[in-house]
C-alpha positions in Angstrom: 148.8 54.2 15.2 147.5 51.7 12.6 144.2 52.2 10.9 141.1 50.9 12.7 137.9 49.5 11.3 134.4 50.9 11.9 133.7 48.5 14.9 137.0 49.4 16.6 136.4 53.1 16.0 132.9 52.9 17.6 134.3 50.9 20.5 136.9 53.5 21.1 134.3 56.3 21.1 131.8 54.5 23.3 133.3 55.5 26.7 133.5 59.2 25.7 130.9 61.7 27.0 129.0 64.0 24.8 131.3 66.9 25.7 134.4 64.8 24.9 132.9 63.9 21.6 132.2 67.6 20.8 135.9 68.3 21.7 137.1 65.6 19.4 134.9 66.9 16.6 135.9 70.5 17.2 139.6 69.5 17.1 139.1 67.7 13.8 137.2 70.7 12.4 139.5 73.4 13.6 142.9 71.7 12.9 142.0 69.5 10.0 142.5 70.2 6.3 139.9 72.1 4.3 138.4 68.9 2.9 137.7 67.6 6.5 136.1 71.0 7.5 133.9 70.9 4.4 132.7 67.4 5.1 131.9 68.3 8.7 130.1 71.5 7.6 128.1 69.5 5.1 126.9 67.2 7.9 126.2 69.9 10.4 124.7 72.6 8.2 122.0 71.4 5.8 121.8 73.3 2.6 125.2 74.9 3.2 126.7 76.6 0.1 128.7 74.2 -2.1 132.4 74.0 -1.3 134.8 76.0 -3.4 135.9 74.1 -6.5 139.2 72.3 -6.2 142.3 74.3 -7.3 143.1 73.8 -10.9 146.5 72.5 -11.8 148.8 75.3 -12.9 150.0 75.5 -16.5 153.6 74.3 -16.2 154.9 76.7 -18.9 153.5 79.7 -17.0 154.9 78.5 -13.7 158.3 78.0 -15.4 158.2 81.5 -16.9 157.4 83.1 -13.5 160.1 81.0 -11.8 162.7 82.1 -14.4 161.7 85.7 -13.9 161.9 85.5 -10.1 165.3 83.8 -10.3 166.7 86.3 -12.8 165.6 89.2 -10.7 167.1 87.6 -7.5 170.4 86.8 -9.2 170.5 90.3 -10.7 170.2 91.9 -7.3 166.8 93.4 -7.8 165.5 92.2 -4.4 168.5 93.7 -2.6 169.4 96.8 -4.5 166.0 98.4 -5.1 165.4 97.7 -8.8 162.2 99.3 -10.1 161.1 95.9 -11.5 160.5 94.8 -7.9 158.1 96.8 -5.7 159.5 97.9 -2.3 156.8 95.8 -0.6 157.8 92.7 -2.6 161.4 93.1 -1.5 160.4 92.3 2.0 157.9 89.7 1.1 160.2 87.7 -1.3 159.9 84.5 0.9 156.2 84.4 0.4 156.7 84.6 -3.4 159.4 81.9 -3.1 157.1 79.6 -1.1 154.3 80.1 -3.6 156.6 79.3 -6.5 157.8 76.1 -4.8 154.2 75.0 -4.3 153.3 75.8 -7.9 156.4 74.0 -9.1 155.4 70.9 -7.0 151.9 71.1 -8.7 153.5 71.5 -12.1 155.8 68.6 -11.4 152.8 66.4 -10.6 151.3 67.4 -14.0 154.5 67.6 -16.1 157.4 65.8 -14.4 159.8 65.6 -17.3 159.4 69.1 -18.9 158.6 72.5 -17.6 157.6 71.3 -14.1 161.0 69.6 -13.6 162.9 72.5 -15.0 161.1 75.0 -12.7 161.9 72.9 -9.7 165.5 72.6 -10.7 165.8 76.3 -11.0 164.3 76.9 -7.5 166.6 74.2 -6.0 169.7 75.8 -7.7 168.6 79.3 -6.5 168.1 77.9 -2.9 171.6 76.4 -3.0 173.1 79.7 -4.3 171.4 81.7 -1.6 173.8 80.2 1.0 176.8 81.8 -0.7 175.2 84.9 -2.3 173.2 87.8 -0.9 170.1 87.8 -3.1 167.7 88.8 -0.3 167.9 90.7 3.0 168.0 87.8 5.4 170.5 86.1 7.7 169.5 82.6 6.4 167.3 83.0 3.3 166.8 79.2 2.8 165.4 78.9 6.3 163.4 82.1 5.9 161.9 80.6 2.8 161.0 77.5 4.7 162.6 75.2 2.2 164.2 71.8 2.8 166.3 71.4 -0.3 166.8 67.7 0.2 163.0 67.1 0.3 162.5 69.0 -3.0 165.4 67.1 -4.6 163.9 63.8 -3.5 160.5 64.8 -4.9 162.0 65.9 -8.2 164.1 62.7 -8.5 161.2 60.5 -7.6 159.0 62.1 -10.2 161.7 61.8 -12.8 162.5 58.2 -11.9 158.8 57.3 -12.2 158.3 58.9 -15.6 161.6 58.3 -17.4 163.2 55.1 -18.5 166.4 54.2 -16.5 168.9 55.4 -19.2 167.2 58.8 -19.7 166.9 59.2 -16.0 170.6 58.5 -15.5 171.5 61.0 -18.3 169.2 63.6 -16.9 170.4 63.3 -13.3 174.1 63.3 -14.2 173.8 66.1 -16.7 175.2 64.1 -19.6 
């Protein structure tokens, strides 16, 4: 559906009853992102507490260090063999750590697309590709369990690199030369 202007929006809402309008508003509130909920709350509840501050961008070097540690532990069999460096509860929750690291790598990539952010994403992509052939975690299909679509992450990485690098450097970086 294409975007409508204010007059079209009001015309579409005019035939709705008050109960139908409440249902629409509740659906937006309940299923919408946090920013939408906060705006609705601000309109509904006067003097409501201020919304939480926006999440700060992660430090790409710290994200890269954590990704390297996670990948090294996984490749070393720590999540499978019961290494003391990985808590027993973490062995079963590895996919949540993986998802968090992917999210942090995306944020770091937004901030630092040519350095630590890109390197961190590359490590996670490589690890995800290796998980198909190696048993790093207790899972039938670890890539699916982690909820990762490798092609989407590669597309994001290449898009960020293409936008930030000149064509020659981009070609060298993507071909490994």
